[in-house]
C-alpha positions as CSV (number, residue, x, y, z in Angstrom):
1,M,188.5,-121.5,-40.0
2,R,189.0,-118.7,-42.6
3,A,192.6,-118.0,-43.8
4,R,194.1,-115.3,-41.8
5,S,195.2,-113.5,-45.2
6,E,191.5,-113.1,-46.0
7,A,191.0,-111.0,-42.9
8,P,191.9,-107.7,-44.3
9,A,189.6,-108.0,-47.2
10,R,186.7,-109.1,-45.0
11,I,187.5,-106.1,-42.5
12,L,187.6,-103.7,-45.5
13,E,184.3,-104.9,-46.7
14,A,182.6,-104.9,-43.5
15,A,183.7,-101.3,-43.2
16,I,182.7,-100.0,-46.5
17,A,179.1,-101.7,-45.6
18,V,178.9,-99.8,-42.3
19,I,180.0,-96.5,-44.0
20,E,177.7,-96.9,-46.8
21,D,174.8,-97.7,-44.2
22,A,175.5,-95.3,-41.4
23,G,178.6,-93.1,-42.2
24,E,182.1,-93.1,-40.7
25,V,180.9,-92.5,-37.4
26,A,179.4,-95.8,-37.0
27,I,182.6,-97.5,-37.5
28,R,183.3,-99.3,-34.3
29,V,186.7,-101.4,-34.3
30,H,185.4,-103.9,-31.7
31,D,182.0,-104.5,-33.6
32,L,183.9,-104.8,-36.8
33,A,186.5,-107.3,-35.5
34,G,183.6,-109.4,-34.0
35,T,181.5,-109.4,-37.3
36,C,184.5,-110.5,-39.3
37,G,185.7,-113.2,-36.7
38,V,189.1,-111.4,-36.0
39,T,190.4,-109.7,-33.0
40,G,191.1,-106.1,-32.7
41,P,194.9,-106.6,-32.9
42,I,194.2,-108.3,-36.2
43,L,192.4,-105.1,-37.4
44,Y,195.2,-102.9,-36.2
45,R,197.9,-105.0,-37.7
46,A,196.1,-104.8,-41.2
47,Y,195.1,-100.9,-40.9
48,G,197.1,-99.4,-38.1
49,S,194.2,-97.6,-36.6
50,R,190.5,-96.9,-36.9
51,E,191.6,-93.9,-39.0
52,G,193.8,-95.9,-41.2
53,L,190.8,-98.3,-41.9
54,I,188.3,-95.5,-42.6
55,I,190.8,-94.1,-45.1
56,A,191.5,-97.4,-46.7
57,A,187.6,-98.1,-47.1
58,Q,187.0,-94.7,-48.5
59,A,189.7,-95.2,-50.9
60,E,188.3,-98.5,-52.1
61,R,184.9,-96.9,-52.3
62,Y,186.4,-94.2,-54.8
63,R,188.2,-96.6,-56.7
64,R,185.2,-98.7,-57.2
65,S,183.1,-95.8,-58.2
66,T,185.5,-94.3,-60.7
67,A,186.0,-97.8,-62.2
68,H,182.2,-98.1,-62.5
69,D,182.4,-94.7,-64.3
70,V,185.1,-95.6,-66.6
71,T,183.3,-98.8,-67.4
72,A,180.1,-96.9,-68.2
73,D,181.9,-94.3,-70.4
74,R,183.4,-97.1,-72.3
75,K,180.3,-98.9,-73.0
76,S,178.7,-95.4,-73.9
77,T,181.4,-94.8,-76.2
78,R,181.2,-98.2,-78.1
79,L,177.4,-97.7,-78.5
80,N,177.8,-94.4,-79.9
81,S,180.3,-95.2,-82.4
82,S,178.5,-98.3,-83.5
83,H,175.9,-95.9,-85.2
């Protein structure tokens, strides 16, 4: 059995995948909980509400996209400065 402490990360990753595939409207708490092997109360304990989960998922998507942009900028700067 998976550790309970891993559940919020699994839920977040599943929510991100749903949002990227079908948008926020496709987030279904019951379906996500089942996909992640948790119960609804565990999801609500981790994120408070469906809206809380969506906010967390969107924030993580934004964090990842900006981290990717910063990494790409750093690589570009290093390549340009080596000439």
